[in-house]
LUMMI-467627 format. One record per residue: residue in three letters; x, y, z of N, C-alpha, C, O, CB in turn. Coordinates in steps of 0.1 Angstrom, whole numbers. Glycine has a CB too. Layout:
! LUMMI-467627
<rest:ALA; nu:X; nv:Y; nw:Z; cau:X; cav:Y; caw:Z; cu:X; cv:Y; cw:Z; ou:X; ov:Y; ow:Z; cbu:X; cbv:Y; cbw:Z> .
...
***
This chain:
! LUMMI-467627
<rest:MET; nu:8; nv:-11; nw:2; cau:-1; cav:0; caw:2; cu:8; cv:10; cw:0; ou:19; ov:9; ow:5; cbu:-10; cbv:1; cbw:13> .
<rest:THR; nu:4; nv:22; nw:-7; cau:14; cav:28; caw:-13; cu:11; cv:46; cw:-2; ou:1; ov:52; ow:-2; cbu:10; cbv:28; cbw:-34> .
<rest:LYS; nu:19; nv:49; nw:3; cau:12; cav:65; caw:13; cu:13; cv:73; cw:4; ou:21; ov:72; ow:-4; cbu:20; cbv:73; cbw:28> .
<rest:GLU; nu:3; nv:84; nw:5; cau:2; cav:95; caw:0; cu:1; cv:109; cw:4; ou:-8; ov:114; ow:10; cbu:-6; cbv:94; cbw:-5> .
<rest:VAL; nu:11; nv:115; nw:2; cau:14; cav:124; caw:11; cu:11; cv:143; cw:1; ou:17; ov:144; ow:-10; cbu:32; cbv:119; cbw:17> .
<rest:GLN; nu:6; nv:153; nw:5; cau:2; cav:166; caw:2; cu:15; cv:174; cw:0; ou:24; ov:174; ow:8; cbu:-7; cbv:173; cbw:11> .
<rest:MET; nu:13; nv:181; nw:-14; cau:28; cav:188; caw:-16; cu:24; cv:203; cw:-18; ou:15; ov:204; ow:-26; cbu:37; cbv:182; cbw:-30> .
<rest:SER; nu:27; nv:211; nw:-15; cau:25; cav:229; caw:-17; cu:38; cv:235; cw:-28; ou:50; ov:237; ow:-26; cbu:28; cbv:238; cbw:2> .
<rest:ILE; nu:30; nv:237; nw:-38; cau:38; cav:240; caw:-49; cu:34; cv:261; cw:-47; ou:23; ov:267; ow:-48; cbu:31; cbv:228; cbw:-65> .
<rest:LYS; nu:47; nv:268; nw:-46; cau:43; cav:280; caw:-51; cu:45; cv:283; cw:-68; ou:52; ov:276; ow:-76; cbu:52; cbv:290; cbw:-44> .
<rest:MET; nu:34; nv:296; nw:-72; cau:34; cav:295; caw:-88; cu:25; cv:306; cw:-90; ou:14; ov:304; ow:-85; cbu:30; cbv:281; cbw:-95> .
<rest:GLU; nu:27; nv:315; nw:-97; cau:22; cav:325; caw:-105; cu:7; cv:324; cw:-107; ou:4; ov:314; ow:-114; cbu:29; cbv:326; cbw:-118> .
<rest:THR; nu:-1; nv:329; nw:-103; cau:-17; cav:328; caw:-104; cu:-21; cv:321; cw:-122; ou:-28; ov:312; ow:-127; cbu:-25; cbv:348; cbw:-101> .
<rest:GLU; nu:-13; nv:333; nw:-129; cau:-19; cav:328; caw:-146; cu:-16; cv:318; cw:-148; ou:-24; ov:311; ow:-154; cbu:-15; cbv:334; cbw:-158> .
<rest:LEU; nu:-1; nv:312; nw:-145; cau:3; cav:302; caw:-144; cu:-6; cv:283; cw:-140; ou:-6; ov:273; ow:-147; cbu:10; cbv:307; cbw:-136> .
<rest:ARG; nu:-11; nv:286; nw:-128; cau:-19; cav:280; caw:-121; cu:-32; cv:279; cw:-128; ou:-34; ov:267; ow:-132; cbu:-21; cbv:287; cbw:-108> .
<rest:ASP; nu:-43; nv:290; nw:-132; cau:-47; cav:295; caw:-140; cu:-51; cv:282; cw:-153; ou:-60; ov:275; ow:-155; cbu:-38; cbv:306; cbw:-141> .
<rest:GLU; nu:-40; nv:285; nw:-158; cau:-38; cav:282; caw:-174; cu:-41; cv:263; cw:-172; ou:-51; ov:257; ow:-176; cbu:-17; cbv:289; cbw:-180> .
<rest:PHE; nu:-29; nv:258; nw:-164; cau:-26; cav:245; caw:-159; cu:-41; cv:239; cw:-155; ou:-46; ov:229; ow:-158; cbu:-16; cbv:244; cbw:-148> .
<rest:MET; nu:-45; nv:247; nw:-150; cau:-62; cav:236; caw:-145; cu:-71; cv:239; cw:-154; ou:-82; ov:235; ow:-152; cbu:-71; cbv:240; cbw:-128> .
<rest:ALA; nu:-70; nv:245; nw:-165; cau:-78; cav:250; caw:-174; cu:-76; cv:241; cw:-184; ou:-86; ov:236; ow:-189; cbu:-78; cbv:263; cbw:-178> .
<rest:ALA; nu:-63; nv:236; nw:-190; cau:-60; cav:229; caw:-196; cu:-61; cv:212; cw:-193; ou:-62; ov:204; ow:-203; cbu:-49; cbv:235; cbw:-198> .
<rest:ALA; nu:-61; nv:207; nw:-177; cau:-64; cav:201; caw:-172; cu:-79; cv:194; cw:-173; ou:-83; ov:183; ow:-176; cbu:-59; cbv:205; cbw:-165> .
<rest:ALA; nu:-86; nv:204; nw:-170; cau:-100; cav:201; caw:-170; cu:-105; cv:203; cw:-185; ou:-118; ov:203; ow:-186; cbu:-108; cbv:212; cbw:-160> .
<rest:ILE; nu:-99; nv:203; nw:-198; cau:-104; cav:203; caw:-210; cu:-98; cv:192; cw:-212; ou:-103; ov:186; ow:-222; cbu:-102; cbv:213; cbw:-219> .
<rest:MET; nu:-86; nv:185; nw:-204; cau:-83; cav:170; caw:-213; cu:-92; cv:161; cw:-200; ou:-90; ov:149; ow:-199; cbu:-60; cbv:164; cbw:-214> .
<rest:HIS; nu:-102; nv:168; nw:-192; cau:-106; cav:158; caw:-183; cu:-94; cv:145; cw:-176; ou:-93; ov:133; ow:-177; cbu:-118; cbv:151; cbw:-192> .
<rest:ARG; nu:-85; nv:155; nw:-167; cau:-77; cav:149; caw:-160; cu:-78; cv:154; cw:-147; ou:-81; ov:165; ow:-146; cbu:-64; cbv:150; cbw:-165> .
<rest:PRO; nu:-76; nv:149; nw:-139; cau:-73; cav:154; caw:-127; cu:-61; cv:160; cw:-126; ou:-53; ov:152; ow:-130; cbu:-74; cbv:146; cbw:-117> .
<rest:ALA; nu:-54; nv:175; nw:-123; cau:-41; cav:181; caw:-122; cu:-33; cv:180; cw:-116; ou:-24; ov:187; ow:-117; cbu:-41; cbv:189; cbw:-122> .
<rest:ALA; nu:-35; nv:169; nw:-105; cau:-27; cav:162; caw:-94; cu:-20; cv:145; cw:-105; ou:-10; ov:138; ow:-107; cbu:-42; cbv:157; cbw:-77> .
<rest:GLN; nu:-29; nv:146; nw:-106; cau:-23; cav:131; caw:-117; cu:-15; cv:135; cw:-131; ou:-8; ov:126; ow:-137; cbu:-37; cbv:121; cbw:-123> .
<rest:ILE; nu:-18; nv:146; nw:-136; cau:-5; cav:156; caw:-143; cu:6; cv:156; cw:-137; ou:16; ov:150; ow:-142; cbu:-7; cbv:171; cbw:-144> .
<rest:VAL; nu:5; nv:161; nw:-129; cau:14; cav:166; caw:-117; cu:26; cv:152; cw:-118; ou:38; ov:151; ow:-121; cbu:2; cbv:168; cbw:-100> .
<rest:ARG; nu:17; nv:143; nw:-113; cau:26; cav:127; caw:-109; cu:32; cv:124; cw:-122; ou:44; ov:123; ow:-124; cbu:15; cbv:112; cbw:-103> .
<rest:ASP; nu:22; nv:123; nw:-130; cau:31; cav:120; caw:-144; cu:44; cv:128; cw:-149; ou:54; ov:123; ow:-154; cbu:21; cbv:123; cbw:-157> .
<rest:LEU; nu:42; nv:145; nw:-145; cau:53; cav:150; caw:-150; cu:66; cv:148; cw:-140; ou:79; ov:148; ow:-142; cbu:50; cbv:165; cbw:-154> .
<rest:MET; nu:59; nv:145; nw:-130; cau:73; cav:141; caw:-120; cu:79; cv:127; cw:-124; ou:91; ov:126; ow:-125; cbu:68; cbv:139; cbw:-103> .
<rest:ARG; nu:74; nv:120; nw:-125; cau:77; cav:105; caw:-133; cu:85; cv:107; cw:-143; ou:96; ov:100; ow:-143; cbu:65; cbv:97; cbw:-140> .
<rest:SER; nu:84; nv:115; nw:-154; cau:89; cav:116; caw:-164; cu:102; cv:125; cw:-164; ou:112; ov:124; ow:-172; cbu:80; cbv:120; cbw:-171> .
<rest:PHE; nu:100; nv:132; nw:-153; cau:114; cav:140; caw:-151; cu:123; cv:136; cw:-143; ou:133; ov:143; ow:-142; cbu:114; cbv:151; cbw:-148> .
<rest:LEU; nu:120; nv:123; nw:-136; cau:129; cav:113; caw:-129; cu:134; cv:103; cw:-138; ou:146; ov:98; ow:-136; cbu:122; cbv:107; cbw:-118> .
<rest:ALA; nu:124; nv:96; nw:-150; cau:131; cav:91; caw:-157; cu:140; cv:96; cw:-166; ou:149; ov:88; ow:-170; cbu:127; cbv:85; cbw:-160> .
<rest:ARG; nu:140; nv:107; nw:-170; cau:150; cav:116; caw:-177; cu:158; cv:116; cw:-168; ou:169; ov:114; ow:-174; cbu:147; cbv:128; cbw:-181> .
<rest:GLN; nu:159; nv:118; nw:-159; cau:174; cav:119; caw:-152; cu:179; cv:108; cw:-149; ou:191; ov:110; ow:-144; cbu:175; cbv:126; cbw:-139> .
<rest:LYS; nu:176; nv:97; nw:-149; cau:182; cav:78; caw:-151; cu:189; cv:74; cw:-165; ou:200; ov:70; ow:-168; cbu:168; cbv:65; cbw:-151> .
<rest:MET; nu:178; nv:78; nw:-173; cau:182; cav:76; caw:-187; cu:189; cv:89; cw:-193; ou:185; ov:101; ow:-192; cbu:169; cbv:72; cbw:-195> .
<rest:PRO; nu:202; nv:83; nw:-199; cau:210; cav:90; caw:-208; cu:203; cv:96; cw:-221; ou:202; ov:85; ow:-228; cbu:221; cbv:80; cbw:-212> .
<rest:ASN; nu:197; nv:104; nw:-229; cau:198; cav:106; caw:-242; cu:207; cv:101; cw:-253; ou:220; ov:99; ow:-254; cbu:199; cbv:116; cbw:-242> .
<rest:ALA; nu:197; nv:100; nw:-264; cau:208; cav:98; caw:-277; cu:216; cv:101; cw:-277; ou:224; ov:92; ow:-280; cbu:210; cbv:102; cbw:-287> .
<rest:LYS; nu:219; nv:115; nw:-275; cau:231; cav:122; caw:-277; cu:243; cv:120; cw:-268; ou:254; ov:118; ow:-272; cbu:228; cbv:136; cbw:-277> .
<rest:THR; nu:239; nv:119; nw:-255; cau:247; cav:117; caw:-247; cu:253; cv:105; cw:-248; ou:265; ov:103; ow:-247; cbu:244; cbv:120; cbw:-236> .
<rest:ILE; nu:243; nv:94; nw:-251; cau:250; cav:81; caw:-251; cu:261; cv:78; cw:-265; ou:272; ov:72; ow:-265; cbu:238; cbv:70; cbw:-251> .
<rest:SER; nu:253; nv:85; nw:-277; cau:266; cav:88; caw:-281; cu:278; cv:93; cw:-281; ou:286; ov:88; ow:-289; cbu:265; cbv:90; cbw:-286> .
<rest:THR; nu:281; nv:104; nw:-273; cau:292; cav:110; caw:-269; cu:298; cv:103; cw:-261; ou:310; ov:102; ow:-262; cbu:290; cbv:121; cbw:-264> .
<rest:MET; nu:292; nv:95; nw:-251; cau:300; cav:86; caw:-244; cu:306; cv:70; cw:-251; ou:316; ov:65; ow:-247; cbu:292; cbv:84; cbw:-232> .
<rest:GLN; nu:299; nv:65; nw:-260; cau:307; cav:57; caw:-269; cu:317; cv:65; cw:-278; ou:327; ov:58; ow:-280; cbu:297; cbv:49; cbw:-278> .
<rest:SER; nu:316; nv:77; nw:-284; cau:327; cav:81; caw:-291; cu:337; cv:82; cw:-282; ou:348; ov:81; ow:-286; cbu:326; cbv:93; cbw:-298> .
<rest:VAL; nu:337; nv:84; nw:-271; cau:347; cav:89; caw:-260; cu:355; cv:75; cw:-256; ou:367; ov:73; ow:-255; cbu:340; cbv:98; cbw:-246> .
<rest:ASP; nu:344; nv:67; nw:-254; cau:350; cav:49; caw:-255; cu:357; cv:48; cw:-269; ou:367; ov:40; ow:-269; cbu:336; cbv:36; cbw:-256> .
<rest:ASN; nu:356; nv:52; nw:-277; cau:367; cav:49; caw:-291; cu:378; cv:55; cw:-295; ou:387; ov:53; ow:-303; cbu:362; cbv:51; cbw:-303> .
<rest:GLY; nu:374; nv:66; nw:-284; cau:386; cav:77; caw:-285; cu:386; cv:86; cw:-296; ou:395; ov:90; ow:-303; cbu:401; cbv:72; cbw:-285> .
<rest:GLU; nu:373; nv:87; nw:-298; cau:372; cav:98; caw:-305; cu:367; cv:111; cw:-302; ou:364; ov:112; ow:-290; cbu:368; cbv:95; cbw:-314> .
<rest:ASP; nu:366; nv:120; nw:-309; cau:361; cav:135; caw:-302; cu:370; cv:138; cw:-293; ou:363; ov:144; ow:-285; cbu:346; cbv:137; cbw:-295> .
<rest:LEU; nu:381; nv:137; nw:-288; cau:390; cav:137; caw:-275; cu:394; cv:154; cw:-276; ou:397; ov:159; ow:-287; cbu:405; cbv:125; cbw:-278> .
<rest:TYR; nu:394; nv:161; nw:-266; cau:406; cav:170; caw:-265; cu:409; cv:174; cw:-254; ou:404; ov:174; ow:-242; cbu:405; cbv:181; cbw:-272> .
<rest:HIS; nu:423; nv:179; nw:-260; cau:435; cav:178; caw:-245; cu:434; cv:195; cw:-243; ou:435; ov:201; ow:-254; cbu:456; cbv:170; cbw:-248> .
<rest:ALA; nu:432; nv:201; nw:-234; cau:435; cav:215; caw:-230; cu:442; cv:214; cw:-219; ou:443; ov:204; ow:-212; cbu:423; cbv:223; cbw:-227> .
<rest:LYS; nu:449; nv:227; nw:-216; cau:457; cav:230; caw:-205; cu:448; cv:235; cw:-194; ou:450; ov:232; ow:-182; cbu:468; cbv:242; cbw:-209> .
<rest:ASP; nu:435; nv:243; nw:-199; cau:425; cav:250; caw:-192; cu:413; cv:249; cw:-197; ou:410; ov:242; ow:-207; cbu:428; cbv:262; cbw:-191> .
<rest:ALA; nu:403; nv:257; nw:-186; cau:390; cav:253; caw:-197; cu:388; cv:268; cw:-204; ou:377; ov:270; ow:-209; cbu:373; cbv:247; cbw:-187> .
<rest:ASN; nu:397; nv:277; nw:-205; cau:397; cav:287; caw:-216; cu:400; cv:279; cw:-227; ou:393; ov:281; ow:-237; cbu:405; cbv:300; cbw:-214> .
<rest:ASP; nu:411; nv:271; nw:-228; cau:422; cav:265; caw:-239; cu:405; cv:256; cw:-243; ou:398; ov:258; ow:-252; cbu:441; cbv:254; cbw:-232> .
<rest:LEU; nu:402; nv:246; nw:-230; cau:392; cav:239; caw:-240; cu:379; cv:248; cw:-248; ou:373; ov:245; ow:-259; cbu:384; cbv:228; cbw:-230> .
<rest:PHE; nu:377; nv:260; nw:-241; cau:360; cav:266; caw:-247; cu:365; cv:271; cw:-260; ou:357; ov:271; ow:-269; cbu:351; cbv:281; cbw:-238> .
<rest:ARG; nu:380; nv:275; nw:-261; cau:385; cav:279; caw:-276; cu:384; cv:267; cw:-287; ou:381; ov:269; ow:-299; cbu:401; cbv:284; cbw:-275> .
<rest:GLN; nu:388; nv:254; nw:-279; cau:387; cav:245; caw:-289; cu:375; cv:244; cw:-297; ou:372; ov:245; ow:-309; cbu:389; cbv:234; cbw:-283> .
<rest:LEU; nu:366; nv:242; nw:-283; cau:350; cav:238; caw:-295; cu:348; cv:249; cw:-298; ou:337; ov:249; ow:-304; cbu:335; cbv:231; cbw:-289> .
<rest:GLY; nu:354; nv:264; nw:-296; cau:348; cav:272; caw:-306; cu:334; cv:282; cw:-297; ou:328; ov:292; ow:-303; cbu:341; cbv:260; cbw:-320> .
<rest:ILE; nu:331; nv:278; nw:-285; cau:327; cav:286; caw:-275; cu:330; cv:301; cw:-269; ou:324; ov:305; ow:-259; cbu:328; cbv:279; cbw:-266> .
***
């Protein structure tokens, strides 16, 4: 059995009103949408996106590596 707790969130009145109206149009409880957003957020924190996975594979293969003497040198090499 899952224990439910309440949570308070401070937000602008306009944001709340727009959110509640959108939830009503979808015939979904606002709390359910917030729970879904929280689950989605947590899932994204655990799983790297495709670009991150690709970058990690490149590094593992010795590709796209930069050697810099300091942060400024690295930024210069990256064109940042």
